[in-house]
All heavy atoms as an XYZ file, in Angstrom:
871
protein
N      -0.427     20.643    -54.767
C      -0.504     21.710    -55.741
C      -1.688     22.629    -55.402
O      -1.556     23.839    -55.464
C      -0.647     21.131    -57.167
C      -0.879     22.217    -58.177
C       0.550     20.306    -57.521
N      -2.817     22.022    -55.034
C      -3.978     22.841    -54.707
C      -3.708     23.694    -53.470
O      -4.143     24.850    -53.406
C      -5.222     21.986    -54.493
C      -6.415     22.805    -54.099
C      -7.070     23.589    -55.043
C      -6.859     22.836    -52.788
C      -8.152     24.384    -54.686
C      -7.930     23.621    -52.424
C      -8.578     24.383    -53.372
O      -9.634     25.167    -53.020
N      -2.991     23.154    -52.498
C      -2.697     23.920    -51.283
C      -1.846     25.143    -51.602
O      -2.058     26.228    -51.048
C      -1.994     23.037    -50.271
N      -0.888     24.977    -52.512
C      -0.050     26.109    -52.907
C      -0.895     27.172    -53.628
O      -0.738     28.359    -53.379
C       1.089     25.638    -53.813
C       2.011     24.632    -53.170
S       2.933     25.328    -51.814
C       4.027     26.380    -52.707
N      -1.774     26.719    -54.514
C      -2.657     27.650    -55.234
C      -3.572     28.386    -54.256
O      -3.750     29.599    -54.351
C      -3.477     26.893    -56.274
C      -4.552     27.739    -56.908
C      -4.229     28.702    -57.856
C      -5.884     27.580    -56.546
C      -5.213     29.494    -58.427
C      -6.868     28.360    -57.107
C      -6.539     29.321    -58.038
O      -7.508     30.098    -58.592
N      -4.154     27.650    -53.317
C      -5.067     28.264    -52.352
C      -4.328     29.258    -51.461
O      -4.845     30.347    -51.171
C      -5.731     27.181    -51.505
N      -3.115     28.915    -51.046
C      -2.347     29.824    -50.202
C      -1.971     31.091    -50.969
O      -2.078     32.200    -50.452
C      -1.097     29.117    -49.678
C      -0.395     29.919    -48.592
O      -1.096     30.590    -47.817
O       0.842     29.874    -48.530
N      -1.536     30.931    -52.207
C      -1.180     32.101    -53.001
C      -2.408     32.961    -53.275
O      -2.330     34.201    -53.229
C      -0.516     31.680    -54.319
C      -0.074     32.841    -55.145
C       1.016     33.608    -54.757
C      -0.754     33.187    -56.298
C       1.422     34.696    -55.505
C      -0.345     34.276    -57.059
C       0.745     35.037    -56.662
N      -3.545     32.342    -53.548
C      -4.779     33.098    -53.783
C      -5.180     33.888    -52.544
O      -5.608     35.047    -52.644
C      -5.911     32.158    -54.175
O      -5.610     31.513    -55.383
N      -5.027     33.286    -51.382
C      -5.348     33.986    -50.134
C      -4.351     35.110    -49.873
O      -4.722     36.191    -49.392
C      -5.357     33.003    -48.973
N      -3.093     34.874    -50.203
C      -2.077     35.895    -49.972
C      -2.265     37.097    -50.891
O      -1.891     38.209    -50.534
C      -0.679     35.308    -50.149
C      -0.262     34.422    -49.000
S       1.392     33.786    -49.204
C       2.349     35.262    -49.015
N      -2.845     36.893    -52.083
C      -3.064     38.017    -53.004
C      -3.957     39.076    -52.362
O      -3.787     40.264    -52.609
C      -3.683     37.535    -54.315
C      -2.703     36.855    -55.221
C      -3.243     36.689    -56.631
C      -4.512     35.897    -56.661
N      -4.953     35.554    -58.019
N      -4.897     38.632    -51.537
C      -5.778     39.583    -50.866
C      -5.048     40.358    -49.780
O      -5.468     41.444    -49.400
C      -6.979     38.859    -50.257
C      -7.915     38.345    -51.283
C      -7.969     37.064    -51.761
C      -8.906     39.071    -51.984
N      -8.946     36.951    -52.711
C      -9.545     38.180    -52.869
C      -9.329     40.398    -51.953
C     -10.572     38.571    -53.707
C     -10.358     40.774    -52.789
C     -10.968     39.875    -53.649
N      -3.961     39.791    -49.269
C      -3.223     40.420    -48.173
C      -2.008     41.203    -48.649
O      -1.403     41.929    -47.878
C      -2.761     39.364    -47.181
S      -4.095     38.379    -46.499
N      -1.622     41.061    -49.904
C      -0.375     41.660    -50.375
C      -0.433     43.190    -50.339
O       0.423     43.837    -49.744
C      -0.032     41.155    -51.793
C       0.406     39.697    -51.712
C       1.059     41.994    -52.431
C       0.618     39.044    -53.060
N      -1.437     43.787    -50.947
C      -1.494     45.248    -51.013
C      -1.660     45.856    -49.627
O      -0.893     46.742    -49.253
C      -2.611     45.710    -51.985
C      -2.795     47.217    -51.922
C      -2.279     45.270    -53.394
N      -2.628     45.404    -48.797
C      -2.709     45.974    -47.444
C      -1.445     45.716    -46.628
O      -1.008     46.571    -45.867
C      -3.910     45.264    -46.811
C      -4.709     44.771    -47.946
C      -3.740     44.503    -49.055
N      -0.843     44.550    -46.835
C       0.382     44.259    -46.090
C       1.508     45.179    -46.482
O       2.245     45.685    -45.630
N       1.671     45.418    -47.761
C       2.727     46.313    -48.223
C       2.463     47.752    -47.799
O       3.391     48.502    -47.508
C       2.874     46.227    -49.742
C       3.520     44.955    -50.280
C       3.454     44.932    -51.798
C       4.952     44.839    -49.808
N       1.187     48.146    -47.750
C       0.866     49.519    -47.357
C       1.122     49.762    -45.880
O       1.584     50.822    -45.500
C      -0.596     49.831    -47.687
C      -0.846     49.983    -49.159
C      -2.314     50.178    -49.472
O      -3.179     49.940    -48.631
N      -2.606     50.603    -50.697
N       0.840     48.769    -45.046
C       0.992     48.996    -43.608
C       2.363     48.588    -43.080
O       2.878     49.199    -42.163
C      -0.098     48.258    -42.833
O       0.057     46.861    -43.006
N       2.970     47.569    -43.673
C       4.227     47.049    -43.138
C       5.433     47.686    -43.815
O       6.425     47.969    -43.173
C       4.279     45.502    -43.287
C       5.615     44.956    -42.855
C       3.177     44.870    -42.487
N       5.373     47.916    -45.066
C       6.452     48.452    -45.896
C       7.596     47.454    -46.061
O       8.011     47.178    -47.153
C       7.000     49.773    -45.345
C       5.974     50.848    -45.169
C       5.648     51.516    -46.458
C       4.834     52.760    -46.226
N       3.517     52.724    -46.711
N       8.117     46.913    -44.971
C       9.208     45.926    -45.062
C       8.799     44.691    -44.275
O       8.357     44.781    -43.145
C      10.501     46.489    -44.487
C      11.086     47.579    -45.318
C      12.542     47.742    -45.027
C      13.079     48.779    -45.994
N      14.479     48.700    -46.151
N       8.992     43.573    -44.898
C       8.690     42.314    -44.235
C       9.924     41.843    -43.498
O      11.057     42.102    -43.912
C       8.254     41.268    -45.266
C       6.905     41.550    -45.838
C       6.769     42.259    -47.024
C       5.771     41.126    -45.180
C       5.525     42.536    -47.541
C       4.522     41.395    -45.699
C       4.393     42.108    -46.892
N       9.689     41.117    -42.397
C      10.805     40.641    -41.580
C      10.688     39.138    -41.394
O       9.619     38.628    -41.121
C      10.803     41.337    -40.230
C      10.947     42.844    -40.341
C      10.837     43.529    -38.997
N      12.038     43.495    -38.188
C      13.125     44.224    -38.408
N      13.150     45.045    -39.432
N      14.156     44.141    -37.619
N      11.809     38.465    -41.542
C      11.912     37.041    -41.244
C      13.073     36.891    -40.284
O      14.194     37.309    -40.587
C      12.150     36.202    -42.517
C      10.965     36.330    -43.467
C      12.383     34.737    -42.148
C      11.128     35.607    -44.780
N      12.806     36.333    -39.121
C      13.811     36.203    -38.062
C      14.443     37.558    -37.749
O      15.662     37.685    -37.612
C      14.886     35.177    -38.441
C      14.387     33.750    -38.643
C      15.523     32.873    -39.135
C      13.806     33.186    -37.373
N      13.608     38.561    -37.644
C      14.004     39.928    -37.309
C      14.931     40.574    -38.333
O      15.577     41.574    -38.039
C      14.647     39.975    -35.908
C      13.712     39.579    -34.788
C      12.489     40.486    -34.723
O      12.602     41.702    -34.925
O      11.399     39.949    -34.476
N      15.012     40.005    -39.532
C      15.821     40.602    -40.603
C      14.878     41.124    -41.677
O      13.987     40.389    -42.115
C      16.775     39.567    -41.208
C      17.808     39.072    -40.245
S      18.882     37.751    -40.861
C      18.511     37.547    -42.544
N      15.045     42.356    -42.110
C      14.201     42.846    -43.202
C      14.542     42.125    -44.501
O      15.704     41.917    -44.822
C      14.547     44.336    -43.284
C      15.812     44.511    -42.543
C      15.963     43.357    -41.607
N      13.503     41.705    -45.196
C      13.699     40.980    -46.455
C      12.802     41.590    -47.524
O      11.747     42.145    -47.214
C      13.377     39.470    -46.297
C      14.354     38.795    -45.360
C      11.966     39.253    -45.828
N      13.188     41.454    -48.792
C      12.310     41.908    -49.868
C      11.030     41.069    -49.909
O      10.982     39.943    -49.413
C      13.135     41.690    -51.136
C      14.524     41.441    -50.698
C      14.473     40.990    -49.281
N      10.019     41.636    -50.535
C       8.728     40.954    -50.571
C       8.810     39.600    -51.266
O       8.179     38.639    -50.833
C       7.682     41.832    -51.267
C       6.396     41.119    -51.458
C       5.571     40.848    -50.372
C       6.003     40.668    -52.701
C       4.386     40.173    -50.529
C       4.820     39.984    -52.870
C       4.007     39.742    -51.785
N       9.570     39.496    -52.345
C       9.660     38.222    -53.068
C      10.247     37.125    -52.190
O       9.800     35.978    -52.244
C      10.478     38.385    -54.340
C       9.749     39.157    -55.405
C      10.527     39.230    -56.684
C       9.735     40.025    -57.710
N      10.416     40.114    -58.976
N      11.225     37.461    -51.377
C      11.807     36.467    -50.453
C      10.749     36.046    -49.434
O      10.610     34.865    -49.120
C      13.060     37.039    -49.756
C      13.554     36.105    -48.673
C      14.146     37.321    -50.774
N       9.993     37.007    -48.931
C       8.934     36.698    -47.978
C       7.878     35.789    -48.616
O       7.427     34.819    -48.005
C       8.283     37.986    -47.478
C       7.098     37.761    -46.602
C       7.267     37.403    -45.274
C       5.812     37.886    -47.092
C       6.179     37.176    -44.461
C       4.716     37.660    -46.290
C       4.901     37.309    -44.969
N       7.492     36.089    -49.844
C       6.476     35.295    -50.541
C       6.959     33.865    -50.771
O       6.229     32.900    -50.494
C       6.120     35.954    -51.870
C       5.071     35.246    -52.722
C       3.737     35.245    -51.999
C       4.949     35.918    -54.076
N       8.183     33.709    -51.245
C       8.723     32.368    -51.489
C       8.839     31.590    -50.181
O       8.505     30.411    -50.108
C      10.080     32.462    -52.218
C      10.788     31.118    -52.229
C       9.885     32.977    -53.622
N       9.298     32.254    -49.129
C       9.418     31.598    -47.827
C       8.053     31.158    -47.307
O       7.904     30.052    -46.778
C      10.079     32.545    -46.810
O      11.333     32.972    -47.324
C      10.293     31.861    -45.477
N       7.065     31.992    -47.466
C       5.712     31.652    -47.010
C       5.139     30.479    -47.797
O       4.544     29.553    -47.215
C       4.821     32.877    -47.144
O       3.522     32.574    -46.734
N       5.306     30.490    -49.109
C       4.794     29.385    -49.925
C       5.564     28.091    -49.649
O       4.980     27.001    -49.635
C       4.848     29.742    -51.404
C       3.869     30.831    -51.846
C       4.112     31.207    -53.292
C       2.444     30.393    -51.631
N       6.854     28.179    -49.400
C       7.640     26.993    -49.054
C       7.189     26.425    -47.704
O       7.130     25.208    -47.521
C       9.131     27.336    -49.020
C      10.013     26.155    -48.788
C      10.149     25.168    -49.758
C      10.699     26.013    -47.596
C      10.961     24.065    -49.540
C      11.507     24.917    -47.375
C      11.639     23.943    -48.354
N       6.849     27.307    -46.786
C       6.325     26.860    -45.494
C       5.018     26.093    -45.668
O       4.802     25.058    -45.032
C       6.111     28.069    -44.591
O       5.440     27.705    -43.424
N       4.152     26.578    -46.550
C       2.901     25.865    -46.843
C       3.194     24.497    -47.431
O       2.569     23.503    -47.048
C       2.045     26.694    -47.812
O       1.735     27.938    -47.210
C       0.768     25.956    -48.169
N       4.144     24.424    -48.350
C       4.513     23.150    -48.957
C       5.016     22.154    -47.903
O       4.627     20.986    -47.901
C       5.581     23.377    -50.029
C       6.051     22.148    -50.788
C       4.934     21.628    -51.677
C       7.280     22.483    -51.610
N       5.847     22.629    -46.984
C       6.346     21.748    -45.925
C       5.221     21.269    -45.009
O       5.225     20.118    -44.562
C       7.422     22.461    -45.102
C       8.766     22.624    -45.781
C       9.723     23.398    -44.874
C       9.363     21.284    -46.139
N       4.270     22.130    -44.737
C       3.133     21.728    -43.899
C       2.307     20.654    -44.582
O       1.862     19.695    -43.933
C       2.272     22.937    -43.568
C       2.934     23.912    -42.629
C       2.147     25.197    -42.477
O       1.033     25.334    -42.979
N       2.729     26.158    -41.793
N       2.102     20.773    -45.883
C       1.343     19.760    -46.630
C       2.085     18.429    -46.600
O       1.491     17.374    -46.366
C       1.084     20.230    -48.075
C       0.555     19.099    -48.935
C       0.125     21.403    -48.077
N       3.401     18.452    -46.841
C       4.189     17.217    -46.786
C       4.147     16.586    -45.395
O       4.048     15.369    -45.262
C       5.636     17.464    -47.192
C       5.850     17.506    -48.672
C       6.662     18.473    -49.232
C       5.246     16.588    -49.522
C       6.866     18.531    -50.599
C       5.445     16.630    -50.889
C       6.254     17.603    -51.421
N       4.213     17.403    -44.370
C       4.165     16.890    -42.996
C       2.844     16.184    -42.729
O       2.819     15.095    -42.149
C       4.365     18.035    -42.000
O       5.625     18.653    -42.242
C       4.321     17.536    -40.568
N       1.751     16.767    -43.150
C       0.436     16.141    -42.960
C       0.363     14.824    -43.720
O      -0.125     13.809    -43.194
C      -0.677     17.106    -43.394
C      -0.748     18.290    -42.434
C      -2.023     16.390    -43.469
C      -1.602     19.430    -42.920
N       0.861     14.808    -44.957
C       0.834     13.583    -45.761
C       1.689     12.483    -45.141
O       1.276     11.314    -45.081
C       1.314     13.879    -47.183
C       0.377     14.753    -47.969
C      -0.943     14.063    -48.249
O      -0.997     12.863    -48.493
N      -2.013     14.819    -48.219
N       2.882     12.820    -44.679
C       3.759     11.812    -44.079
C       3.197     11.284    -42.764
O       3.333     10.102    -42.450
C       5.167     12.358    -43.870
C       5.952     12.489    -45.143
C       6.692     13.615    -45.398
C       5.948     11.476    -46.091
C       7.421     13.742    -46.567
C       6.668     11.588    -47.265
C       7.410     12.729    -47.503
N       2.559     12.144    -41.979
C       1.936     11.683    -40.741
C       0.795     10.715    -41.028
O       0.644      9.695    -40.343
C       1.419     12.870    -39.924
C       2.516     13.607    -39.228
O       3.606     13.087    -39.021
N       2.261     14.852    -38.872
N      -0.009     11.024    -42.027
C      -1.099     10.112    -42.404
C      -0.539      8.793    -42.925
O      -1.056      7.720    -42.586
C      -1.983     10.769    -43.455
N       0.514      8.842    -43.724
C       1.152      7.623    -44.230
C       1.699      6.773    -43.077
O       1.550      5.554    -43.056
C       2.278      7.983    -45.203
C       3.037      6.798    -45.700
C       2.492      5.944    -46.644
C       4.309      6.521    -45.215
C       3.193      4.840    -47.096
C       5.014      5.422    -45.661
C       4.462      4.583    -46.608
N       2.324      7.422    -42.091
C       2.854      6.697    -40.937
C       1.743      5.999    -40.167
O       1.875      4.831    -39.791
C       3.605      7.660    -40.005
C       3.893      7.078    -38.664
C       4.885      6.123    -38.507
C       3.156      7.454    -37.556
C       5.139      5.572    -37.271
C       3.402      6.911    -36.324
C       4.400      5.967    -36.174
N       0.643      6.689    -39.926
C      -0.436      6.085    -39.154
C      -1.065      4.909    -39.901
O      -1.302      3.854    -39.314
C      -1.503      7.107    -38.817
C      -2.494      6.572    -37.811
S      -3.763      7.720    -37.431
C      -5.072      7.037    -38.394
N      -1.306      5.062    -41.183
C      -1.889      3.971    -41.967
C      -0.930      2.785    -42.003
O      -1.344      1.630    -41.862
C      -2.246      4.458    -43.389
C      -2.585      3.304    -44.299
C      -3.404      5.440    -43.318
N       0.357      3.035    -42.160
C       1.352      1.950    -42.170
C       1.387      1.222    -40.831
O       1.474     -0.005    -40.786
C       2.742      2.499    -42.479
O       2.782      3.064    -43.743
N       1.339      1.983    -39.740
C       1.370      1.355    -38.415
C       0.141      0.481    -38.192
O       0.234     -0.603    -37.613
C       1.461      2.425    -37.327
N      -1.014      0.920    -38.653
C      -2.233      0.141    -38.477
C      -2.213     -1.101    -39.369
O      -2.556     -2.202    -38.929
C      -3.477      1.021    -38.761
C      -4.731      0.182    -38.840
C      -3.613      2.091    -37.687
N      -1.781     -0.953    -40.621
C      -1.797     -2.080    -41.551
C      -0.743     -3.132    -41.211
O      -0.979     -4.322    -41.393
C      -1.568     -1.591    -42.984
C      -2.759     -0.881    -43.568
C      -2.488     -0.381    -44.975
O      -1.351     -0.266    -45.399
N      -3.558     -0.064    -45.692
N       0.406     -2.717    -40.731
C       1.501     -3.656    -40.486
C       1.644     -4.035    -39.017
O       2.670     -4.572    -38.606
C       2.808     -3.049    -41.003
C       2.770     -2.826    -42.503
C       4.014     -2.152    -43.015
O       5.004     -2.079    -42.269
O       4.000     -1.708    -44.166
N       0.614     -3.786    -38.237
C       0.672     -4.062    -36.806
C       0.995     -5.527    -36.517
O       1.872     -5.819    -35.709
C      -0.649     -3.660    -36.149
C      -0.617     -3.816    -34.654
O       0.212     -3.221    -33.986
N      -1.520     -4.638    -34.135
N       0.297     -6.433    -37.160
C       0.481     -7.866    -36.887
C       1.868     -8.348    -37.318
O       2.436     -9.226    -36.685
C      -0.611     -8.682    -37.575
C      -2.010     -8.384    -37.071
C      -2.164     -8.632    -35.573
O      -1.594     -9.619    -35.068
O      -2.840     -7.823    -34.921
N       2.395     -7.798    -38.395
C       3.694     -8.240    -38.917
C       4.850     -7.844    -38.004
O       5.828     -8.581    -37.884
C       3.933     -7.647    -40.305
C       2.946     -8.114    -41.341
C       3.089     -7.359    -42.638
O       4.124     -6.700    -42.839
O       2.161     -7.425    -43.458
N       4.747     -6.688    -37.361
C       5.863     -6.217    -36.546
C       5.645     -6.412    -35.050
O       6.475     -6.002    -34.243
C       6.152     -4.734    -36.837
C       4.950     -3.863    -36.501
C       6.595     -4.529    -38.258
C       5.227     -2.378    -36.595
N       4.560     -7.063    -34.685
C       4.228     -7.208    -33.272
C       5.286     -7.981    -32.499
O       5.623     -7.612    -31.368
C       2.855     -7.858    -33.127
C       2.185     -7.694    -31.774
C       2.057     -6.232    -31.409
C       0.819     -8.340    -31.786
N       5.835     -9.040    -33.083
C       6.864     -9.823    -32.377
C       8.114     -8.989    -32.123
O       8.709     -9.066    -31.043
C       7.219    -11.080    -33.171
C       6.097    -12.096    -33.214
C       5.657    -12.543    -31.822
O       6.538    -12.769    -30.958
O       4.437    -12.649    -31.607
N       8.524     -8.191    -33.097
C       9.675     -7.307    -32.901
C       9.383     -6.248    -31.846
O      10.247     -5.886    -31.060
C      10.069     -6.624    -34.223
C      10.492     -7.591    -35.278
C       9.734     -7.761    -36.420
C      11.653     -8.339    -35.132
C      10.119     -8.648    -37.404
C      12.045     -9.229    -36.101
C      11.283     -9.390    -37.234
N       8.152     -5.767    -31.852
C       7.714     -4.759    -30.876
C       7.806     -5.313    -29.453
O       8.327     -4.660    -28.555
C       6.286     -4.353    -31.218
C       5.628     -3.385    -30.294
C       4.780     -3.679    -29.280
C       5.748     -1.960    -30.311
N       4.356     -2.543    -28.663
C       4.942     -1.476    -29.278
C       6.461     -1.070    -31.098
C       4.831     -0.110    -29.008
C       6.343      0.282    -30.837
C       5.531      0.746    -29.798
N       7.297     -6.519    -29.263
C       7.340     -7.152    -27.938
C       8.786     -7.395    -27.522
O       9.166     -7.134    -26.374
C       6.531     -8.474    -27.937
C       6.733     -9.240    -26.652
C       5.055     -8.184    -28.171
N       9.624     -7.868    -28.435
C      11.035     -8.097    -28.136
C      11.730     -6.797    -27.737
O      12.491     -6.758    -26.767
C      11.744     -8.722    -29.348
C      13.205     -8.901    -29.154
C      13.702     -9.951    -28.397
C      14.106     -7.996    -29.714
C      15.059    -10.104    -28.207
C      15.454     -8.134    -29.526
C      15.943     -9.194    -28.771
N      11.458     -5.736    -28.473
C      12.078     -4.439    -28.189
C      11.728     -3.952    -26.800
O      12.605     -3.594    -26.010
C      11.629     -3.416    -29.239
C      12.083     -1.982    -29.003
C      13.568     -1.858    -29.308
C      11.277     -1.036    -29.851
N      10.455     -3.949    -26.470
C      10.036     -3.414    -25.177
C      10.342     -4.364    -24.024
O      10.556     -3.917    -22.900
C       8.553     -3.057    -25.212
C       8.325     -1.838    -26.030
C       7.805     -1.791    -27.279
C       8.659     -0.498    -25.685
N       7.780     -0.496    -27.731
C       8.297      0.324    -26.768
C       9.230      0.098    -24.564
C       8.479      1.699    -26.770
C       9.413      1.475    -24.568
C       9.042      2.254    -25.651
N      10.374     -5.654    -24.273
C      10.726     -6.607    -23.221
C      12.195     -6.521    -22.845
O      12.576     -6.894    -21.741
C      10.396     -8.028    -23.677
O       9.018     -8.156    -23.896
N      13.018     -6.029    -23.747
C      14.446     -5.876    -23.476
C      14.849     -4.426    -23.231
O      16.026     -4.098    -23.272
C      15.262     -6.444    -24.647
C      15.099     -7.944    -24.711
O      15.386     -8.645    -23.766
N      14.582     -8.423    -25.833
N      13.902     -3.591    -22.968
C      14.196     -2.183    -22.692
C      14.136     -1.950    -21.184
O      14.037     -2.886    -20.393
C      13.181     -1.293    -23.395
O      11.922     -1.410    -22.768
N      14.192     -0.696    -20.786
C      14.104     -0.382    -19.354
C      12.695     -0.627    -18.807
O      12.486     -0.572    -17.605
C      14.541      1.055    -19.082
C      13.697      2.106    -19.720
S      14.373      3.737    -19.495
C      13.359      4.353    -18.192
N      11.736     -0.932    -19.678
C      10.381     -1.266    -19.255
C      10.173     -2.778    -19.189
O       9.041     -3.256    -19.290
C       9.367     -0.649    -20.220
C       9.402      0.844    -20.232
C      10.029      1.520    -21.264
C       8.830      1.574    -19.211
C      10.072      2.902    -21.288
C       8.868      2.955    -19.218
C       9.495      3.619    -20.257
N      11.246     -3.527    -19.008
C      11.151     -4.991    -18.999
C      10.355     -5.519    -17.804
O       9.974     -6.680    -17.791
C      12.546     -5.607    -19.033
S      13.557     -5.145    -17.624
N      10.100     -4.667    -16.806
C       9.313     -5.104    -15.652
C       7.838     -5.308    -16.015
O       7.109     -5.971    -15.288
C       9.442     -4.096    -14.498
C       9.029     -2.706    -14.853
C       7.714     -2.317    -14.736
C       9.966     -1.785    -15.308
C       7.327     -1.026    -15.070
C       9.589     -0.498    -15.632
C       8.270     -0.118    -15.519
N       7.393     -4.738    -17.129
C       6.005     -4.934    -17.576
C       5.872     -6.297    -18.243
O       6.767     -6.731    -18.964
C       5.596     -3.864    -18.573
S       5.537     -2.213    -17.881
N       4.769     -6.982    -18.027
C       4.581     -8.266    -18.704
C       4.467     -8.077    -20.218
O       4.002     -7.042    -20.699
C       3.275     -8.802    -18.109
C       2.598     -7.633    -17.496
C       3.646     -6.635    -17.161
N       4.893     -9.076    -20.963
C       4.884     -8.950    -22.421
C       3.464     -8.871    -22.983
O       3.274     -8.396    -24.099
C       5.636    -10.110    -23.054
O       4.992    -11.325    -22.768
N       2.473     -9.283    -22.211
C       1.092     -9.179    -22.698
C       0.671     -7.718    -22.861
O      -0.180     -7.408    -23.693
C       0.135     -9.894    -21.745
O       0.167     -9.291    -20.472
N       1.273     -6.836    -22.092
C       0.971     -5.401    -22.245
C       1.401     -4.934    -23.625
O       0.679     -4.208    -24.293
C       1.704     -4.592    -21.162
C       1.145     -4.961    -19.822
C       1.655     -3.107    -21.463
C       0.777     -3.886    -18.896
N       2.604     -5.349    -24.046
C       3.123     -4.920    -25.351
C       2.420     -5.644    -26.498
O       2.403     -5.145    -27.622
C       4.624     -5.159    -25.432
C       5.359     -4.602    -24.260
C       6.095     -5.308    -23.355
C       5.415     -3.238    -23.839
N       6.603     -4.466    -22.406
C       6.190     -3.181    -22.681
C       4.868     -2.058    -24.321
C       6.461     -2.010    -21.997
C       5.124     -0.874    -23.641
C       5.908     -0.862    -22.502
N       1.845     -6.799    -26.221
C       1.199     -7.580    -27.267
C      -0.275     -7.191    -27.455
O      -0.796     -7.256    -28.566
C       1.297     -9.061    -26.915
C       0.898     -9.995    -28.023
C       1.142    -11.440    -27.659
N       2.464    -11.745    -27.159
C       3.563    -11.885    -27.913
N       3.472    -11.726    -29.200
N       4.723    -12.170    -27.372
N      -0.953     -6.756    -26.379
C      -2.401     -6.532    -26.472
C      -2.847     -5.112    -26.135
O      -3.907     -4.697    -26.596
C      -3.139     -7.495    -25.541
C      -2.862     -8.933    -25.842
N      -3.290     -9.538    -26.993
C      -2.171     -9.872    -25.153
C      -2.890    -10.793    -26.997
N      -2.205    -11.026    -25.892
N      -2.087     -4.389    -25.333
C      -2.548     -3.068    -24.890
C      -1.807     -1.942    -25.613
O      -2.427     -1.113    -26.274
C      -2.371     -2.913    -23.355
C      -2.842     -1.543    -22.904
C      -3.120     -4.004    -22.625
N      -0.495     -1.931    -25.487
C       0.312     -0.873    -26.108
C       0.964     -1.450    -27.354
O       2.105     -1.899    -27.333
C       1.366     -0.329    -25.116
C       0.697      0.143    -23.843
C       2.142      0.811    -25.765
C       1.650      0.595    -22.763
N       0.229     -1.455    -28.429
C       0.715     -1.989    -29.704
C       1.085     -0.826    -30.620
O       0.693      0.317    -30.363
C      -0.368     -2.852    -30.370
O      -1.481     -2.018    -30.675
C      -0.801     -3.999    -29.468
N       1.833     -1.085    -31.680
C       2.160      0.002    -32.615
C       0.918      0.682    -33.189
O       0.880      1.899    -33.343
C       2.953     -0.704    -33.720
C       3.495     -1.925    -33.100
C       2.518     -2.326    -32.049
N      -0.113     -0.119    -33.458
C      -1.346      0.432    -34.018
C      -1.990      1.431    -33.064
O      -2.288      2.567    -33.448
C      -2.319     -0.714    -34.332
C      -3.679     -0.243    -34.777
C      -4.579     -1.383    -35.197
C      -4.982     -2.233    -34.029
N      -5.967     -3.268    -34.397
N      -2.179      1.031    -31.812
C      -2.855      1.902    -30.862
C      -1.988      3.084    -30.462
O      -2.500      4.190    -30.221
C      -3.321      1.121    -29.640
C      -4.414      0.168    -29.995
C      -4.357     -1.181    -29.984
C      -5.701      0.518    -30.492
N      -5.538     -1.715    -30.426
C      -6.387     -0.690    -30.748
C      -6.352      1.712    -30.750
C      -7.682     -0.711    -31.234
C      -7.646      1.673    -31.242
C      -8.285      0.476    -31.477
N      -0.707      2.894    -30.401
C       0.170      4.007    -30.070
C       0.192      5.043    -31.187
O       0.190      6.244    -30.930
C       1.581      3.475    -29.780
C       2.500      4.424    -29.032
C       1.909      4.777    -27.677
C       3.854      3.798    -28.847
N       0.207      4.599    -32.443
C       0.173      5.536    -33.570
C      -1.131      6.324    -33.583
O      -1.129      7.531    -33.814
C       0.356      4.772    -34.879
N      -2.240      5.656    -33.331
C      -3.531      6.349    -33.304
C      -3.595      7.317    -32.145
O      -4.042      8.462    -32.288
C      -4.691      5.319    -33.238
C      -4.769      4.555    -34.552
C      -6.005      6.006    -32.924
C      -5.723      3.382    -34.532
N      -3.124      6.912    -30.978
C      -3.169      7.761    -29.796
C      -2.274      8.975    -29.941
O      -2.682     10.102    -29.607
C      -2.741      6.952    -28.560
C      -2.707      7.711    -27.255
C      -4.128      8.053    -26.826
C      -1.994      6.923    -26.187
N      -1.069      8.798    -30.457
C      -0.136      9.916    -30.556
C      -0.381     10.798    -31.764
O       0.115     11.918    -31.833
C       1.306      9.394    -30.582
C       1.774      8.727    -29.308
C       3.181      8.219    -29.454
C       1.651      9.669    -28.115
N      -1.129     10.302    -32.735
C      -1.386     11.107    -33.918
C      -2.484     12.078    -33.612
O      -2.506     13.192    -33.808
C      -1.760     10.222    -35.096
C      -1.759     10.960    -36.386
C      -0.774     11.749    -36.883
C      -2.791     10.973    -37.374
N      -1.123     12.228    -38.116
C      -2.356     11.775    -38.442
C      -4.031     10.366    -37.462
C      -3.114     11.991    -39.574
C      -4.770     10.575    -38.600
C      -4.323     11.390    -39.636
């Protein structure tokens, strides 16, 4: 909610200069009314906030549940096209916890 308020507050400063210089807003090269542009922009902010929250939830879940899913993780990778790697790699080096932290 705060992110939406902050984005709208910031956009208020840009609305008048934007309307004076642009006259028509474009989304995907189509001219759209200002209200459509505003709603689309605020919806984009909302999606970005949800994406950040879900990514943080995924990383925390991977770290907390690392020990519980480790056996499944080793089984999965030992039976994949990477089966030539010893299972100790999947158990101690490339674990769900470290992969989530590294890729996040």
